[in-house]
Every structure is written in structure tokens, then in C-alpha cells.
C-alpha positions, 0 to 999 in steps of 0.5 A: 863138469859132470851131471852129478857135479852139477847136481851138487853145486850149492851156490847157484844164482837161484840159491844166492837170490833166495838167501838174499830174499830171506835176509831182506825179509829178516832186516825188515822184520827185525828193524821194525820189531825193536821199535814198534812199541816204542813208536806207539808209546811215543806217537800215540801215547799208548800204555806200555802193555798195549804198545807191546801188543802192537809189536807182537800181534805181528806173530799172529799174522805170521802163524796164520800165514804159515798155517795156510801157505804150506797148504796152497803153496803148490796149488798157487805156485811157489814163485807166485805165492812169494811174489804176492807176499813180497808185494804185501811186505812193500805195501804194508811197510809203506803204510807206516809212513802214513800215520793212520793212527794207533787202531789202524796200526794193529791192523798194519802189523797183523797184515804185515805179519801175514805177508811176512809169514807167507814170504818166509815160509815160501822162500824156505821152501824154495831154497831148501828145494834147490839144495842138493841132498848131499849138501843139505846140512850145509846148504841149509846152514848157509841159508840160515845165516841170512837169518842170523845177519838179519837178526843182527843188522835189522835191530841195529838199523832200527835203533840207530836210525830212530835215535839219530834221524827219527821214525820216518827215515826207518820207515822209508828204509824198511820200505826200501828193504822190502822193495829190494826183497821183491825185486830179487824174488821176481828174479828167482827161477823156482823148482817145480813141486813134486808131482802127486803120488798115485795114492794121493791122486786116487784119494783126491778122486775118490773124495770128488766122487763122493761129493758128486754122489752127495750132490746128486742125492741132494744131501749136504755133507760138512767138509772134513777137517784133515790135520795133514792138510796143514801140518806134516806129521813126520816132522813134528817130533824134531820140530817140537824139540826145536820149539821147546829150545826157542821157548827157552830162547824167547826169555832172552828176547823178552827179559835181557834188557830189564835184566841188564838194567837191574844188574848193572850190565846195560853196556855189555848187553848192548852188544849181546846179540852182536856177539850172538850173531858172530858166534852163529855166523862163525860156527854155521858153515862148520857145523853144517858140513859136519851135519852132512858128513857125520850126522845130526847128533854130532852137531845137535848134542853139543849145541844143546849143551852150549845152550844149557851151559850158556843160559846157566851162565847168563843166570849167574853173570856179574861181569861184562865178559861173562855176559858176552861169553854166555852170548857166544854160547847161546848163539852157537846153541840156538843157531845150530839147533835151528839150522840142523833141525830144519835140515832134518825136517826137509830131509825126513819129509816126503818131496811132495810134502816139502812145503808143509814140512817147512810151514810146520817147522816154522809154525812150531817155532813161532809158537814157542817164541810167541808163547814164551814171553806170555807164560814166562811173564806170569812166572818171572815175579816168582823167580826173578830174572836170574831164577828164570834163566836158571829155569830155562836152562833146566828146560833145555836139559829137558829138550836135549833129552827129548831130542835123544829119544827122537833121534834114537837108533831104532826111532822112526826119524832114524829109520826114515833117514836110513831108507832115504840114504839107501834109496 
């Protein structure tokens, strides 16, 4: 096999292992997320609002980890940071078994979220670095299927095990899943980070020189806060577009269950995310290859339209079949926008900023999903569930319009992609 063919190979051992690590992380995350509030209410008699906070505080920890992981990843070492985070996943997953009390549960959830954020940001950087540029859309699409499968299997395990065997067996299972992710992470051969450019080296040297001059002068200088150390500015536009769509998606996570109960659609609602996951799973490989061959607009625009139609349909459903059709449209829309958005982000960013590009993308997605339920919960009484879903369909139209501006022919993103294709 030629050197060029070797470079274009996608399904390497390390790509497979990295995708498996992410899948196990997702199973652990979703398996616990769907039952923690119920666990807090049944075990500690916590009120519903406080129990819900015990579930959502996980996202705060994940956000904090994403903010610092991109900054320190290539200094600490990608594999070392991944293994440290995976060890944290095992430890904090096992601590649920101890039953330490309601207040310690908050701390466990926060730290568990931090470990998860560290792992998911790092493994995303590692895997996207392993994917050849010529197959970036396809490779990222396959990688993101691990999220889709985890989002389907995790909730199923969580609900099935707690209903049939209890919380203890679930906690043992999720701790074992975390241990498997640690084992897989330890087997990874991780690509080295890109070397710093001459300009970055000179800038760092100038900074050190300034600090030495200040120290010799006996002065004290407050360290400058530089947002570029924590976020990659080149990927903010496409990440923001995806975050806006995930803000709309958060309405499903927060309000699908009460909406189904109110509408007498509990039975099809129990299969909603299964159909959602199947639609994403079936379409992701096809859209990934199309992304690489024809560009992002060919797949992103239909995905946005599918989401808009799916959310609008959900607002009007009265029959089970229509609800499941909406689930399929939404699964295609969200899954394709997320995978294609990430593929764009890692193509746009400079090689030496790949870690920050990954963390920036997921930070904005987490913000969209995390802020959504809080804000939408305030306005839901004004609109009702159906009115809320209609409003999210309108917001998704705005997200599509912003994407069309961001991806315009003479825009910065398109110019960056053309420059990379020519180099």
C-alpha cells in the first residue's frame, strides 16, 4: 500500500479505540443523567426542583473542564490528560455506590461532570487528529455515531436497570463502563500536537522577557487575561450556529415527557429517542461522505430544514406515527448539523489550535443545551408545550439564516477552507 493510501486510511486501530472510548463515556453519562433526579427524590426525599439541579450540575462541571482542557491539553499531553480524566470517571462513578448523602451527591455530580468534560474534549481532539483531512467529514461522522449510540443505549440501560433491579446495579454497571473506557484509553497511541509556530514562540519569549524585567524592577504586574488561551476565535461562528440549534433541541430533552403525558402520547414517546438515534445512525455515514465530496452546504441546509419541519410537526402531532416521523426528522437534523459543524471547526482551525477548536465547539454546544431548559422553562407557561415547539421551529429558521451568512461564498470561513484546499 502506498504512503498516500496509508495516510488516507480511516479505520485504524487507534481511530476504533478512540471511538469506543467516546461511546463508553456517552453510555456512562446518559445512563446516569436520566435517573439521577429520580434517585435523589426516592433515596433522599429531595424536592423535584432540587433533584433536577443534582442532574444538571453535571453540565457545570463539564463546562469548566472544557474551558481549561483545551488550554492545558498539549502542555500536559493528550493521552495523559485523557487517562487522568478516565480515572476520575471510574472513581466518581464508583462513589454513587457509597450513598454518602444528598449534599455529597452534588459534589460527586460536579466532579464527575468535570472528569467527563476533560475526557470528551480530549478524546474528540485525539480522534479528529487521527482522521485524514480528505475524509474529515466521513471520519467525524462515524466518530459522532458513538454519541448517537451512547445516547440511545445509555438511557435504555438507566431506565431498564432501575426499573428491574434497582439503582445499585445501575451504579455498578456504569462504574464498569467507566473502567472499560479507561482500559481502552490506555491502549491508544495518540498523535503529537502540532509544534508552535515561530510567531507563537517569539510571543512567548517576549512575555517571559517582560516578566523578568518586571521582577528585576521589583514591580508587580497583574497577569493579562487572554481569551485566545481558552477559546479558538476562528470556530466561534460555526460553533455558535450549532449551539443555537442545540438550544432548540434542549426543548426536547426538557419537555418531551410532560408534553407526551399531556397529549396522551406516552407510548410513542418512549420510542422517540430510539427512532431519533436510528435516523441519525442510518444517515450519518451517507452525509459524512457527501460532506467530503460536495461540501458542507449540501448536507447542512437539508439538515436544518429537516429539524425545522420536525419541530413544527411535533408541535401539531396527535397520532403516534406522526410523532415518530418527527423524531426521525429531528434525529437527521441534529445529528448531521452536529457532526458537520465539528468537521468544519476542525478544518477551519490551525493545526496547533486543534485542541482549543474542539473544546470551543463543545463549550458552545453545552451552553446551548444547558441554558435552554432554564430559559424555556420560564416562557413555557406562556406558550404551552405546543407553542414552545413552534417557537423553537422559528428559532431554527433563524439558525439556518445565520449559517447561510457564516458559510457565504466570500465569507471568512469559506476563504479559510479554500486556502486549505489549495495548500
